[in-house]
N, C-alpha and C positions, 0 to 999 in steps of 0.2 A: 475501454471499460464500459462506455455507454452501449456499444454494440453487444458486448457479452451480457450486460445487465438486461437489455431489452429482449435477448434471446434465451434467458434463464440458463446461462452458462456460468458455473462457478470455476474460476481458474485454479485456485488453491496453491499457487506458487508465484505470486506477484513479488518480484524483487528486481534490483538493479540489473542483474544479469539477463532478465527476461524482457527488458524494454529496448526496443530498437529505435534509433534516431537517424534521420537522414534529412539532408537539405531538400527543401521543396523545389529549389532552383539549382540546376547543375551549373548555372552561371555565377553562383556565389563563389568568390575567391576563397581559398583556404584561410587566408588571413581574416577575412570578414566572418567566416564561420566560427573561427576560434575567438573572435572578439567578444568581450563581455557586453558590448552594445548590440550584438545581434539580437533581433527581436524573435520571440518565441514563435510568431506567425511564420517565420522563414523556415521552420522545421516541421517534420512530420514524425509523429511518435506512434509506434505500434507495439502491442503486447505479443510476445513470442512464447514459444515452448508450451504448447497446449497439451502436452503429454499427460498431465495430471488433471486437466480440465474435465468437468462433468456437466453434461446437460441434464437439467432437472425439469419436471413437468411444470412446477411453479416455483417462484423465488422462495417460497416458504417450505419447500420440501427439505427434509432433514437427511443429512449424510453422516456417516460415521467413520469413513476410511481415514486412517492416520497417514498423511502424506504432506509433503512440502518441505521447506527449508526451516529448521527449528527456530532460528532467531526472527523469522518473519511470520511464523504461525500464530494464529489467534489462540488465546488461552483455552478455548473449548476443544480445539484440535489437539493441543499438547496434553490436555486432560483425558483425551480419548472419549469425549462426550459427543453427542449428536450436534450437528451444526448446519448452518445454511449459508446463503450468499454473503452474509455479513463478515465471514472470515476474509473475504477479499477487501472489504472496507478496512479491516484491521491492517491487512498487508499494505494497502495504499498508505496508511499512516506510518508504518515502519519504513516504507520506501521513501517517503518525503523526509522523514527524520534522518534516514541514512544519507540522502542526497545533501541535506543541509549541514550535517555534523560529521559525516565520515564514519559514524558508528551506529549501533542499533540501540533503541530505547531499552530493550530488555535482553540480557545476555546470561549465559551460564556455562560453566565448564562441563556440565552434564545436563541431561534432561531434567533431573530432579532439582538441580540448582536453578535452571531456567524456570521451572514450575514455581519455585519459591519466589523468585524475583517477579514473575508475572503476578502472583498472588498479592504481593506487596503493592503492586500497581503504581509505584512511583517511578517516574523517569525525569531526568533533568536535561535541559538544553545546556550544553557546555557554555561557560562564561564568555569564551572568545567568539561565540556565534550570536549574531544579532538577527532577530527575525521580527516581522511585523505582528501586531496583535491578531490580525486576520489569519496569518499563517499558523500561529500558536493555537488559535481557536479551531482551525481546520484539523490540525493534528490531534487535539483533544477530542474532537468529535469522532475521530477514527479509532483512537486508542482507549475506548471504554472497555473495561474488563468484562462487564456483563454485556453479552450480545444484544439483549433487549434495549439497553441504554445507548448502544452505538447508533449513530445516524445512518440512514439509508442513502443509497447513491443519488436518488432524486434530490435530497437535501444538499448533498455535497456538490453535485453538479451546479447548483444555484448559489453555492457559498460565495461570499464576497472575495475570498482569497483567489478563486478561479476566474472571477469576472474582470 
């Protein structure tokens, strides 16, 4: 994400299916890799499927193409409005929410129902999921309905949840 952000690339389809994970060390046993005690530093993460990615002149350039996976799309894409790189910030929030809960913060059986649920703006962490305050704050920073209120990547890269 840092690389894409530094090079003014908007991915537009950040989701679990597009994150690749591999062990940094081929010497890690399979048992250790599957262990909950495995440290994050032992793994390498890459963003894949750049088929919908778009290079822009500056991070504030506006795009209007409707594309991506609906449950991961920022509200401005779903609405057919102009958008910028902050759609990827939204998608990072939906990705983290999905990884923690196994579901998405906003869903709908149709695009219209999804739009309605997005407009309400309320999502709930399931009761059986325990997360830290820092994690919740990180998700909240990403899932702001209005793009202008959503934090930028520089803020998120320095967020206590990632440190």
